[in-house]
ChimeraX commands (.cxc) that place a marker at each C-alpha (Angstrom):
marker #1 position 0.00,0.00,0.00 radius 0.5
marker #1 position 2.83,2.40,0.89 radius 0.5
marker #1 position 4.58,1.63,-2.41 radius 0.5
marker #1 position 1.39,2.35,-4.37 radius 0.5
marker #1 position 0.92,5.61,-2.48 radius 0.5
marker #1 position 4.51,6.58,-3.22 radius 0.5
marker #1 position 3.95,6.05,-6.93 radius 0.5
marker #1 position 1.02,8.46,-6.84 radius 0.5
marker #1 position 3.11,11.32,-5.41 radius 0.5
marker #1 position 4.00,13.79,-8.14 radius 0.5
marker #1 position 7.41,15.37,-8.29 radius 0.5
marker #1 position 7.59,19.16,-8.75 radius 0.5
marker #1 position 8.71,18.67,-12.35 radius 0.5
marker #1 position 5.78,16.34,-13.11 radius 0.5
marker #1 position 3.36,18.79,-11.51 radius 0.5
marker #1 position 4.86,21.63,-13.55 radius 0.5
marker #1 position 4.48,19.68,-16.79 radius 0.5
marker #1 position 0.89,18.75,-16.00 radius 0.5
marker #1 position -0.08,22.34,-15.22 radius 0.5
marker #1 position 1.72,23.69,-18.30 radius 0.5
marker #1 position -0.13,21.20,-20.53 radius 0.5
marker #1 position -3.46,22.56,-19.33 radius 0.5
marker #1 position -3.12,25.28,-21.95 radius 0.5
marker #1 position -3.21,23.76,-25.43 radius 0.5
marker #1 position -2.30,27.14,-26.89 radius 0.5
marker #1 position 0.86,27.35,-24.77 radius 0.5
marker #1 position 1.87,23.80,-25.72 radius 0.5
marker #1 position 1.36,24.64,-29.40 radius 0.5
marker #1 position 3.37,27.86,-28.96 radius 0.5
marker #1 position 6.20,25.94,-27.28 radius 0.5
marker #1 position 6.22,23.43,-30.15 radius 0.5
marker #1 position 6.31,26.24,-32.73 radius 0.5
marker #1 position 9.11,27.95,-30.82 radius 0.5
marker #1 position 11.10,24.71,-30.70 radius 0.5
marker #1 position 10.69,24.31,-34.47 radius 0.5
marker #1 position 11.82,27.91,-35.04 radius 0.5
marker #1 position 14.94,27.40,-32.93 radius 0.5
marker #1 position 15.69,24.09,-34.66 radius 0.5
marker #1 position 15.32,25.64,-38.13 radius 0.5
marker #1 position 17.60,28.50,-37.13 radius 0.5
marker #1 position 20.27,26.11,-35.84 radius 0.5
marker #1 position 20.09,23.93,-38.96 radius 0.5
marker #1 position 20.03,26.87,-41.39 radius 0.5
marker #1 position 23.45,26.17,-42.97 radius 0.5
marker #1 position 22.37,22.61,-43.84 radius 0.5
marker #1 position 18.73,23.04,-44.92 radius 0.5
marker #1 position 18.96,26.18,-47.06 radius 0.5
marker #1 position 19.99,26.25,-50.72 radius 0.5
marker #1 position 22.37,29.18,-50.23 radius 0.5
marker #1 position 24.14,31.32,-47.69 radius 0.5
marker #1 position 22.36,34.57,-48.53 radius 0.5
marker #1 position 25.20,36.66,-47.13 radius 0.5
marker #1 position 27.98,34.98,-49.07 radius 0.5
marker #1 position 28.43,37.18,-52.14 radius 0.5
marker #1 position 29.79,34.23,-54.12 radius 0.5
marker #1 position 26.41,32.46,-53.78 radius 0.5
marker #1 position 24.17,35.45,-54.57 radius 0.5
marker #1 position 23.31,36.50,-58.11 radius 0.5
marker #1 position 21.88,39.95,-58.80 radius 0.5
marker #1 position 19.96,38.46,-61.73 radius 0.5
marker #1 position 17.76,36.68,-59.16 radius 0.5
marker #1 position 16.65,39.98,-57.63 radius 0.5
marker #1 position 12.98,40.48,-56.71 radius 0.5
marker #1 position 11.78,37.11,-58.03 radius 0.5
marker #1 position 8.24,36.08,-57.08 radius 0.5
marker #1 position 7.61,33.17,-54.69 radius 0.5
marker #1 position 8.03,29.85,-56.48 radius 0.5
marker #1 position 10.38,31.24,-59.14 radius 0.5
marker #1 position 13.45,29.35,-60.25 radius 0.5
marker #1 position 16.83,30.84,-59.39 radius 0.5
marker #1 position 19.66,31.26,-61.87 radius 0.5
marker #1 position 21.47,28.44,-60.06 radius 0.5
marker #1 position 18.57,26.05,-60.70 radius 0.5
marker #1 position 16.86,25.73,-57.30 radius 0.5
marker #1 position 13.38,27.00,-56.50 radius 0.5
marker #1 position 12.94,30.14,-54.41 radius 0.5
marker #1 position 9.76,29.14,-52.59 radius 0.5
marker #1 position 9.41,32.51,-50.81 radius 0.5
marker #1 position 10.92,34.59,-53.61 radius 0.5
marker #1 position 13.99,36.81,-53.38 radius 0.5
marker #1 position 14.83,40.32,-52.24 radius 0.5
marker #1 position 16.33,43.19,-54.20 radius 0.5
marker #1 position 19.86,41.82,-53.87 radius 0.5
marker #1 position 18.91,38.40,-55.24 radius 0.5
marker #1 position 19.00,36.59,-51.88 radius 0.5
marker #1 position 16.69,33.62,-51.41 radius 0.5
marker #1 position 14.16,34.78,-48.79 radius 0.5
marker #1 position 13.73,31.32,-47.29 radius 0.5
marker #1 position 17.47,31.15,-46.65 radius 0.5
marker #1 position 17.64,34.77,-45.52 radius 0.5
marker #1 position 14.81,34.29,-43.00 radius 0.5
marker #1 position 16.45,31.27,-41.36 radius 0.5
marker #1 position 19.79,33.03,-41.16 radius 0.5
marker #1 position 18.02,36.14,-39.88 radius 0.5
marker #1 position 16.34,34.07,-37.17 radius 0.5
marker #1 position 19.78,32.95,-35.98 radius 0.5
marker #1 position 20.86,36.56,-35.50 radius 0.5
marker #1 position 17.57,37.76,-33.97 radius 0.5
marker #1 position 17.43,34.88,-31.48 radius 0.5
marker #1 position 21.10,35.30,-30.59 radius 0.5
marker #1 position 20.65,39.01,-29.91 radius 0.5
marker #1 position 17.43,38.45,-27.94 radius 0.5
marker #1 position 18.79,35.62,-25.79 radius 0.5
marker #1 position 22.14,37.30,-25.14 radius 0.5
marker #1 position 20.55,40.63,-24.22 radius 0.5
marker #1 position 17.91,38.94,-22.07 radius 0.5
marker #1 position 20.46,36.83,-20.19 radius 0.5
marker #1 position 22.89,39.68,-19.53 radius 0.5
marker #1 position 20.08,42.03,-18.46 radius 0.5
marker #1 position 18.79,39.30,-16.11 radius 0.5
marker #1 position 22.21,38.79,-14.50 radius 0.5
marker #1 position 22.93,42.50,-14.09 radius 0.5
marker #1 position 19.41,43.41,-12.99 radius 0.5
marker #1 position 19.26,40.51,-10.51 radius 0.5
marker #1 position 22.58,41.51,-8.94 radius 0.5
marker #1 position 21.54,45.15,-8.61 radius 0.5
marker #1 position 18.12,44.20,-7.23 radius 0.5
marker #1 position 19.64,41.91,-4.61 radius 0.5
marker #1 position 22.12,44.60,-3.56 radius 0.5
marker #1 position 19.30,47.11,-3.19 radius 0.5
marker #1 position 17.10,44.76,-1.16 radius 0.5
marker #1 position 19.82,43.39,1.09 radius 0.5
marker #1 position 21.77,46.61,1.75 radius 0.5
marker #1 position 18.81,48.94,2.39 radius 0.5
marker #1 position 19.23,52.53,3.47 radius 0.5
marker #1 position 20.82,55.10,1.19 radius 0.5
marker #1 position 22.20,52.48,-1.22 radius 0.5
marker #1 position 18.74,51.06,-1.85 radius 0.5
marker #1 position 17.28,54.53,-2.23 radius 0.5
marker #1 position 19.88,55.57,-4.82 radius 0.5
marker #1 position 19.50,52.35,-6.82 radius 0.5
marker #1 position 15.72,52.53,-6.89 radius 0.5
marker #1 position 15.75,56.20,-7.92 radius 0.5
marker #1 position 17.97,55.23,-10.85 radius 0.5
marker #1 position 15.55,52.41,-11.71 radius 0.5
marker #1 position 12.56,54.76,-11.52 radius 0.5
marker #1 position 14.25,57.31,-13.77 radius 0.5
marker #1 position 15.10,54.68,-16.38 radius 0.5
marker #1 position 11.64,53.12,-16.36 radius 0.5
marker #1 position 10.11,56.55,-16.96 radius 0.5
marker #1 position 11.57,56.49,-20.49 radius 0.5
marker #1 position 10.49,54.07,-23.26 radius 0.5
marker #1 position 12.99,51.25,-23.74 radius 0.5
marker #1 position 13.17,51.90,-27.48 radius 0.5
marker #1 position 14.19,55.53,-26.84 radius 0.5
marker #1 position 17.01,54.47,-24.50 radius 0.5
marker #1 position 18.23,51.85,-26.96 radius 0.5
marker #1 position 18.03,54.34,-29.84 radius 0.5
marker #1 position 20.15,56.91,-27.99 radius 0.5
marker #1 position 22.77,54.34,-27.00 radius 0.5
marker #1 position 23.04,52.92,-30.52 radius 0.5
marker #1 position 23.50,56.46,-31.82 radius 0.5
marker #1 position 26.42,56.86,-29.38 radius 0.5
marker #1 position 27.97,53.38,-29.63 radius 0.5
marker #1 position 27.44,52.76,-33.34 radius 0.5
marker #1 position 26.03,49.79,-35.25 radius 0.5
marker #1 position 26.84,46.12,-34.77 radius 0.5
marker #1 position 25.64,43.04,-32.89 radius 0.5
marker #1 position 27.74,43.78,-29.81 radius 0.5
marker #1 position 26.56,47.41,-29.71 radius 0.5
marker #1 position 22.92,46.37,-30.06 radius 0.5
marker #1 position 23.25,43.85,-27.20 radius 0.5
marker #1 position 24.81,46.50,-24.94 radius 0.5
marker #1 position 22.03,48.96,-25.79 radius 0.5
marker #1 position 19.29,46.38,-25.12 radius 0.5
marker #1 position 20.85,45.33,-21.81 radius 0.5
marker #1 position 21.03,48.96,-20.72 radius 0.5
marker #1 position 17.38,49.41,-21.70 radius 0.5
marker #1 position 16.08,46.29,-19.89 radius 0.5
marker #1 position 18.09,45.67,-16.70 radius 0.5
marker #1 position 15.80,47.92,-14.62 radius 0.5
marker #1 position 12.80,45.59,-15.10 radius 0.5
marker #1 position 14.72,42.74,-13.49 radius 0.5
marker #1 position 16.15,44.94,-10.74 radius 0.5
marker #1 position 12.76,46.19,-9.60 radius 0.5
marker #1 position 11.20,42.71,-9.62 radius 0.5
marker #1 position 14.10,41.07,-7.77 radius 0.5
marker #1 position 14.25,43.85,-5.19 radius 0.5
marker #1 position 10.52,43.55,-4.42 radius 0.5
marker #1 position 10.67,39.75,-4.17 radius 0.5
marker #1 position 13.88,39.77,-2.13 radius 0.5
marker #1 position 12.41,42.24,0.38 radius 0.5
marker #1 position 9.50,39.86,0.99 radius 0.5
marker #1 position 11.78,36.86,1.38 radius 0.5
marker #1 position 14.27,38.68,3.61 radius 0.5
marker #1 position 11.53,39.42,6.13 radius 0.5
marker #1 position 10.59,35.73,6.53 radius 0.5
marker #1 position 11.53,33.63,9.53 radius 0.5
marker #1 position 13.87,31.19,7.79 radius 0.5
marker #1 position 16.06,34.06,6.53 radius 0.5
marker #1 position 16.16,35.61,9.99 radius 0.5
marker #1 position 17.09,32.21,11.39 radius 0.5
marker #1 position 19.91,31.87,8.86 radius 0.5
marker #1 position 21.26,35.25,9.92 radius 0.5
marker #1 position 21.05,34.33,13.60 radius 0.5
marker #1 position 23.05,31.18,12.89 radius 0.5
marker #1 position 25.88,33.38,11.66 radius 0.5
marker #1 position 25.74,32.46,7.97 radius 0.5
marker #1 position 27.59,34.81,5.65 radius 0.5
marker #1 position 25.68,37.41,3.68 radius 0.5
marker #1 position 26.58,35.69,0.40 radius 0.5
marker #1 position 25.26,32.35,1.64 radius 0.5
marker #1 position 22.01,33.87,2.88 radius 0.5
marker #1 position 21.46,35.65,-0.44 radius 0.5
marker #1 position 22.39,32.82,-2.80 radius 0.5
marker #1 position 21.13,29.92,-0.68 radius 0.5
marker #1 position 17.88,31.32,0.72 radius 0.5
marker #1 position 16.82,34.56,-1.00 radius 0.5
marker #1 position 17.77,34.17,-4.66 radius 0.5
marker #1 position 16.15,30.73,-5.25 radius 0.5
marker #1 position 12.78,32.19,-4.25 radius 0.5
marker #1 position 13.20,34.98,-6.80 radius 0.5
marker #1 position 13.60,32.59,-9.73 radius 0.5
marker #1 position 9.90,32.12,-10.51 radius 0.5
marker #1 position 9.18,35.77,-11.40 radius 0.5
marker #1 position 12.57,36.02,-13.12 radius 0.5
marker #1 position 11.71,33.14,-15.46 radius 0.5
marker #1 position 8.46,34.82,-16.46 radius 0.5
marker #1 position 10.04,38.24,-16.97 radius 0.5
marker #1 position 12.94,36.65,-18.82 radius 0.5
marker #1 position 10.67,35.19,-21.50 radius 0.5
marker #1 position 8.76,38.44,-21.95 radius 0.5
marker #1 position 11.92,40.56,-22.09 radius 0.5
marker #1 position 13.56,38.17,-24.56 radius 0.5
marker #1 position 10.63,38.70,-26.92 radius 0.5
marker #1 position 10.87,42.43,-26.24 radius 0.5
marker #1 position 14.59,42.42,-27.04 radius 0.5
marker #1 position 13.94,40.72,-30.39 radius 0.5
marker #1 position 11.24,43.28,-31.17 radius 0.5
marker #1 position 13.48,46.19,-30.13 radius 0.5
marker #1 position 16.37,44.96,-32.26 radius 0.5
marker #1 position 14.04,44.57,-35.24 radius 0.5
marker #1 position 12.69,48.07,-34.70 radius 0.5
marker #1 position 16.17,49.59,-34.58 radius 0.5
marker #1 position 17.28,47.64,-37.65 radius 0.5
marker #1 position 14.12,48.65,-39.51 radius 0.5
marker #1 position 14.90,52.30,-38.73 radius 0.5
marker #1 position 18.38,51.80,-40.18 radius 0.5
marker #1 position 20.31,52.31,-36.94 radius 0.5
marker #1 position 20.57,48.69,-35.82 radius 0.5
marker #1 position 22.45,45.87,-37.47 radius 0.5
marker #1 position 24.38,46.25,-40.70 radius 0.5
marker #1 position 23.41,44.60,-43.98 radius 0.5
marker #1 position 26.24,42.12,-43.41 radius 0.5
marker #1 position 24.75,41.17,-40.02 radius 0.5
marker #1 position 21.28,40.02,-41.09 radius 0.5
marker #1 position 18.28,39.91,-38.82 radius 0.5
marker #1 position 14.55,39.83,-39.41 radius 0.5
marker #1 position 14.40,43.58,-38.88 radius 0.5
marker #1 position 17.00,44.15,-41.60 radius 0.5
marker #1 position 15.08,41.90,-44.00 radius 0.5
marker #1 position 11.82,43.76,-43.36 radius 0.5
marker #1 position 13.58,47.06,-43.89 radius 0.5
marker #1 position 15.09,45.85,-47.19 radius 0.5
marker #1 position 11.66,45.14,-48.63 radius 0.5
marker #1 position 9.82,48.21,-47.36 radius 0.5
marker #1 position 10.72,50.33,-50.38 radius 0.5
marker #1 position 9.24,47.69,-52.70 radius 0.5
marker #1 position 5.86,47.41,-50.94 radius 0.5
marker #1 position 4.12,50.04,-53.07 radius 0.5
marker #1 position 5.32,48.37,-56.27 radius 0.5
marker #1 position 3.54,45.11,-55.41 radius 0.5
marker #1 position 6.58,43.12,-54.29 radius 0.5
marker #1 position 5.03,42.44,-50.90 radius 0.5
marker #1 position 6.84,39.16,-50.24 radius 0.5
marker #1 position 10.21,40.81,-49.53 radius 0.5
marker #1 position 8.89,42.28,-46.26 radius 0.5
marker #1 position 5.83,40.08,-45.71 radius 0.5
marker #1 position 7.50,36.72,-45.06 radius 0.5
marker #1 position 10.22,38.07,-42.70 radius 0.5
marker #1 position 7.45,39.99,-40.91 radius 0.5
marker #1 position 5.42,36.81,-40.46 radius 0.5
marker #1 position 8.49,35.00,-39.10 radius 0.5
marker #1 position 9.11,37.83,-36.62 radius 0.5
marker #1 position 5.45,37.91,-35.55 radius 0.5
marker #1 position 5.25,34.14,-35.01 radius 0.5
marker #1 position 8.49,34.12,-33.00 radius 0.5
marker #1 position 7.47,36.96,-30.66 radius 0.5
marker #1 position 3.91,35.69,-30.18 radius 0.5
marker #1 position 5.16,32.15,-29.42 radius 0.5
marker #1 position 7.58,33.41,-26.77 radius 0.5
marker #1 position 4.90,35.60,-25.16 radius 0.5
marker #1 position 2.35,32.77,-25.07 radius 0.5
marker #1 position 4.86,30.48,-23.39 radius 0.5
marker #1 position 5.68,33.25,-20.92 radius 0.5
marker #1 position 1.97,33.78,-20.10 radius 0.5
marker #1 position 1.52,30.11,-19.26 radius 0.5
marker #1 position 4.70,30.07,-17.19 radius 0.5
marker #1 position 3.30,32.98,-15.22 radius 0.5
marker #1 position 0.07,31.11,-14.54 radius 0.5
marker #1 position 1.90,27.94,-13.50 radius 0.5
marker #1 position 4.52,29.59,-11.32 radius 0.5
marker #1 position 2.07,32.03,-9.71 radius 0.5
marker #1 position -1.40,30.43,-9.53 radius 0.5
marker #1 position -2.85,33.58,-7.97 radius 0.5
marker #1 position -2.50,35.32,-11.35 radius 0.5
marker #1 position -4.15,32.45,-13.23 radius 0.5
marker #1 position -7.03,33.65,-15.37 radius 0.5
marker link #1:1,2 radius 0.2
marker link #1:2,3 radius 0.2
marker link #1:3,4 radius 0.2
marker link #1:4,5 radius 0.2
marker link #1:5,6 radius 0.2
marker link #1:6,7 radius 0.2
marker link #1:7,8 radius 0.2
marker link #1:8,9 radius 0.2
marker link #1:9,10 radius 0.2
marker link #1:10,11 radius 0.2
marker link #1:11,12 radius 0.2
marker link #1:12,13 radius 0.2
marker link #1:13,14 radius 0.2
marker link #1:14,15 radius 0.2
marker link #1:15,16 radius 0.2
marker link #1:16,17 radius 0.2
marker link #1:17,18 radius 0.2
marker link #1:18,19 radius 0.2
marker link #1:19,20 radius 0.2
marker link #1:20,21 radius 0.2
marker link #1:21,22 radius 0.2
marker link #1:22,23 radius 0.2
marker link #1:23,24 radius 0.2
marker link #1:24,25 radius 0.2
marker link #1:25,26 radius 0.2
marker link #1:26,27 radius 0.2
marker link #1:27,28 radius 0.2
marker link #1:28,29 radius 0.2
marker link #1:29,30 radius 0.2
marker link #1:30,31 radius 0.2
marker link #1:31,32 radius 0.2
marker link #1:32,33 radius 0.2
marker link #1:33,34 radius 0.2
marker link #1:34,35 radius 0.2
marker link #1:35,36 radius 0.2
marker link #1:36,37 radius 0.2
marker link #1:37,38 radius 0.2
marker link #1:38,39 radius 0.2
marker link #1:39,40 radius 0.2
marker link #1:40,41 radius 0.2
marker link #1:41,42 radius 0.2
marker link #1:42,43 radius 0.2
marker link #1:43,44 radius 0.2
marker link #1:44,45 radius 0.2
marker link #1:45,46 radius 0.2
marker link #1:46,47 radius 0.2
marker link #1:47,48 radius 0.2
marker link #1:48,49 radius 0.2
marker link #1:49,50 radius 0.2
marker link #1:50,51 radius 0.2
marker link #1:51,52 radius 0.2
marker link #1:52,53 radius 0.2
marker link #1:53,54 radius 0.2
marker link #1:54,55 radius 0.2
marker link #1:55,56 radius 0.2
marker link #1:56,57 radius 0.2
marker link #1:57,58 radius 0.2
marker link #1:58,59 radius 0.2
marker link #1:59,60 radius 0.2
marker link #1:60,61 radius 0.2
marker link #1:61,62 radius 0.2
marker link #1:62,63 radius 0.2
marker link #1:63,64 radius 0.2
marker link #1:64,65 radius 0.2
marker link #1:65,66 radius 0.2
marker link #1:66,67 radius 0.2
marker link #1:67,68 radius 0.2
marker link #1:68,69 radius 0.2
marker link #1:69,70 radius 0.2
marker link #1:70,71 radius 0.2
marker link #1:71,72 radius 0.2
marker link #1:72,73 radius 0.2
marker link #1:73,74 radius 0.2
marker link #1:74,75 radius 0.2
marker link #1:75,76 radius 0.2
marker link #1:76,77 radius 0.2
marker link #1:77,78 radius 0.2
marker link #1:78,79 radius 0.2
marker link #1:79,80 radius 0.2
marker link #1:80,81 radius 0.2
marker link #1:81,82 radius 0.2
marker link #1:82,83 radius 0.2
marker link #1:83,84 radius 0.2
marker link #1:84,85 radius 0.2
marker link #1:85,86 radius 0.2
marker link #1:86,87 radius 0.2
marker link #1:87,88 radius 0.2
marker link #1:88,89 radius 0.2
marker link #1:89,90 radius 0.2
marker link #1:90,91 radius 0.2
marker link #1:91,92 radius 0.2
marker link #1:92,93 radius 0.2
marker link #1:93,94 radius 0.2
marker link #1:94,95 radius 0.2
marker link #1:95,96 radius 0.2
marker link #1:96,97 radius 0.2
marker link #1:97,98 radius 0.2
marker link #1:98,99 radius 0.2
marker link #1:99,100 radius 0.2
marker link #1:100,101 radius 0.2
marker link #1:101,102 radius 0.2
marker link #1:102,103 radius 0.2
marker link #1:103,104 radius 0.2
marker link #1:104,105 radius 0.2
marker link #1:105,106 radius 0.2
marker link #1:106,107 radius 0.2
marker link #1:107,108 radius 0.2
marker link #1:108,109 radius 0.2
marker link #1:109,110 radius 0.2
marker link #1:110,111 radius 0.2
marker link #1:111,112 radius 0.2
marker link #1:112,113 radius 0.2
marker link #1:113,114 radius 0.2
marker link #1:114,115 radius 0.2
marker link #1:115,116 radius 0.2
marker link #1:116,117 radius 0.2
marker link #1:117,118 radius 0.2
marker link #1:118,119 radius 0.2
marker link #1:119,120 radius 0.2
marker link #1:120,121 radius 0.2
marker link #1:121,122 radius 0.2
marker link #1:122,123 radius 0.2
marker link #1:123,124 radius 0.2
marker link #1:124,125 radius 0.2
marker link #1:125,126 radius 0.2
marker link #1:126,127 radius 0.2
marker link #1:127,128 radius 0.2
marker link #1:128,129 radius 0.2
marker link #1:129,130 radius 0.2
marker link #1:130,131 radius 0.2
marker link #1:131,132 radius 0.2
marker link #1:132,133 radius 0.2
marker link #1:133,134 radius 0.2
marker link #1:134,135 radius 0.2
marker link #1:135,136 radius 0.2
marker link #1:136,137 radius 0.2
marker link #1:137,138 radius 0.2
marker link #1:138,139 radius 0.2
marker link #1:139,140 radius 0.2
marker link #1:140,141 radius 0.2
marker link #1:141,142 radius 0.2
marker link #1:142,143 radius 0.2
marker link #1:143,144 radius 0.2
marker link #1:144,145 radius 0.2
marker link #1:145,146 radius 0.2
marker link #1:146,147 radius 0.2
marker link #1:147,148 radius 0.2
marker link #1:148,149 radius 0.2
marker link #1:149,150 radius 0.2
marker link #1:150,151 radius 0.2
marker link #1:151,152 radius 0.2
marker link #1:152,153 radius 0.2
marker link #1:153,154 radius 0.2
marker link #1:154,155 radius 0.2
marker link #1:155,156 radius 0.2
marker link #1:156,157 radius 0.2
marker link #1:157,158 radius 0.2
marker link #1:158,159 radius 0.2
marker link #1:159,160 radius 0.2
marker link #1:160,161 radius 0.2
marker link #1:161,162 radius 0.2
marker link #1:162,163 radius 0.2
marker link #1:163,164 radius 0.2
marker link #1:164,165 radius 0.2
marker link #1:165,166 radius 0.2
marker link #1:166,167 radius 0.2
marker link #1:167,168 radius 0.2
marker link #1:168,169 radius 0.2
marker link #1:169,170 radius 0.2
marker link #1:170,171 radius 0.2
marker link #1:171,172 radius 0.2
marker link #1:172,173 radius 0.2
marker link #1:173,174 radius 0.2
marker link #1:174,175 radius 0.2
marker link #1:175,176 radius 0.2
marker link #1:176,177 radius 0.2
marker link #1:177,178 radius 0.2
marker link #1:178,179 radius 0.2
marker link #1:179,180 radius 0.2
marker link #1:180,181 radius 0.2
marker link #1:181,182 radius 0.2
marker link #1:182,183 radius 0.2
marker link #1:183,184 radius 0.2
marker link #1:184,185 radius 0.2
marker link #1:185,186 radius 0.2
marker link #1:186,187 radius 0.2
marker link #1:187,188 radius 0.2
marker link #1:188,189 radius 0.2
marker link #1:189,190 radius 0.2
marker link #1:190,191 radius 0.2
marker link #1:191,192 radius 0.2
marker link #1:192,193 radius 0.2
marker link #1:193,194 radius 0.2
marker link #1:194,195 radius 0.2
marker link #1:195,196 radius 0.2
marker link #1:196,197 radius 0.2
marker link #1:197,198 radius 0.2
marker link #1:198,199 radius 0.2
marker link #1:199,200 radius 0.2
marker link #1:200,201 radius 0.2
marker link #1:201,202 radius 0.2
marker link #1:202,203 radius 0.2
marker link #1:203,204 radius 0.2
marker link #1:204,205 radius 0.2
marker link #1:205,206 radius 0.2
marker link #1:206,207 radius 0.2
marker link #1:207,208 radius 0.2
marker link #1:208,209 radius 0.2
marker link #1:209,210 radius 0.2
marker link #1:210,211 radius 0.2
marker link #1:211,212 radius 0.2
marker link #1:212,213 radius 0.2
marker link #1:213,214 radius 0.2
marker link #1:214,215 radius 0.2
marker link #1:215,216 radius 0.2
marker link #1:216,217 radius 0.2
marker link #1:217,218 radius 0.2
marker link #1:218,219 radius 0.2
marker link #1:219,220 radius 0.2
marker link #1:220,221 radius 0.2
marker link #1:221,222 radius 0.2
marker link #1:222,223 radius 0.2
marker link #1:223,224 radius 0.2
marker link #1:224,225 radius 0.2
marker link #1:225,226 radius 0.2
marker link #1:226,227 radius 0.2
marker link #1:227,228 radius 0.2
marker link #1:228,229 radius 0.2
marker link #1:229,230 radius 0.2
marker link #1:230,231 radius 0.2
marker link #1:231,232 radius 0.2
marker link #1:232,233 radius 0.2
marker link #1:233,234 radius 0.2
marker link #1:234,235 radius 0.2
marker link #1:235,236 radius 0.2
marker link #1:236,237 radius 0.2
marker link #1:237,238 radius 0.2
marker link #1:238,239 radius 0.2
marker link #1:239,240 radius 0.2
marker link #1:240,241 radius 0.2
marker link #1:241,242 radius 0.2
marker link #1:242,243 radius 0.2
marker link #1:243,244 radius 0.2
marker link #1:244,245 radius 0.2
marker link #1:245,246 radius 0.2
marker link #1:246,247 radius 0.2
marker link #1:247,248 radius 0.2
marker link #1:248,249 radius 0.2
marker link #1:249,250 radius 0.2
marker link #1:250,251 radius 0.2
marker link #1:251,252 radius 0.2
marker link #1:252,253 radius 0.2
marker link #1:253,254 radius 0.2
marker link #1:254,255 radius 0.2
marker link #1:255,256 radius 0.2
marker link #1:256,257 radius 0.2
marker link #1:257,258 radius 0.2
marker link #1:258,259 radius 0.2
marker link #1:259,260 radius 0.2
marker link #1:260,261 radius 0.2
marker link #1:261,262 radius 0.2
marker link #1:262,263 radius 0.2
marker link #1:263,264 radius 0.2
marker link #1:264,265 radius 0.2
marker link #1:265,266 radius 0.2
marker link #1:266,267 radius 0.2
marker link #1:267,268 radius 0.2
marker link #1:268,269 radius 0.2
marker link #1:269,270 radius 0.2
marker link #1:270,271 radius 0.2
marker link #1:271,272 radius 0.2
marker link #1:272,273 radius 0.2
marker link #1:273,274 radius 0.2
marker link #1:274,275 radius 0.2
marker link #1:275,276 radius 0.2
marker link #1:276,277 radius 0.2
marker link #1:277,278 radius 0.2
marker link #1:278,279 radius 0.2
marker link #1:279,280 radius 0.2
marker link #1:280,281 radius 0.2
marker link #1:281,282 radius 0.2
marker link #1:282,283 radius 0.2
marker link #1:283,284 radius 0.2
marker link #1:284,285 radius 0.2
marker link #1:285,286 radius 0.2
marker link #1:286,287 radius 0.2
marker link #1:287,288 radius 0.2
marker link #1:288,289 radius 0.2
marker link #1:289,290 radius 0.2
marker link #1:290,291 radius 0.2
marker link #1:291,292 radius 0.2
marker link #1:292,293 radius 0.2
marker link #1:293,294 radius 0.2
marker link #1:294,295 radius 0.2
marker link #1:295,296 radius 0.2
marker link #1:296,297 radius 0.2
marker link #1:297,298 radius 0.2
view
């Protein structure tokens, strides 16, 4: 009887999976996101050309309609852009760059914001006040405006874009971590750890930080999608990545001038890829929020 009862006990991971699967939309979004990531990783092996290798691009293939045959003999199922690049290949390579920028910016902003939030919550006093005033000032400005100003100062390039996005997003993590850490620091088990003489680092990393992970995971997914959208916006405006550093935003920008002439596919298909990626990440993040914080469940 005890063995049967033990088999019925769910582990936290099993419970998490069961609750996540309650939303069919979130499961579908996670599957779509996994496919997008897989296609981006396999881009060099499943595309007919490297669209940013000049030796493989022919100007004679420029602005071909979807389904047209390229000069090299393969079919361009999504057409080509003005430079003769196969859009199917360009989109998959662009996804690699967009996802890399979004994940890198999201991870670095999470690390920096978490550290600053923990310092503010655990130090208190004037240090906390100064940090939170800086956070309030930054959050009073739109993230795209901050990123735009920093890119104008730093210049164009993947590394510059990541720095600008981190600077525009760290405050979201800092405020969330600080609020969560203040609640956890006031609980009995943290006070007991302090009374036992544990070091500040051990109290923070062993007792406070683990209880901040749930909101961080949710914010991390949302801010990753936001970073991808911000990068695409900057690249569309012509101040983001260079033409030699393709992203979905660059591809959309390349086709914008051809929209009025009826060559919709140059911007349309990269735009659909960007939309599906961002929506999938946000849907997964919404379900993670409901699972990790049932009080917010709709």
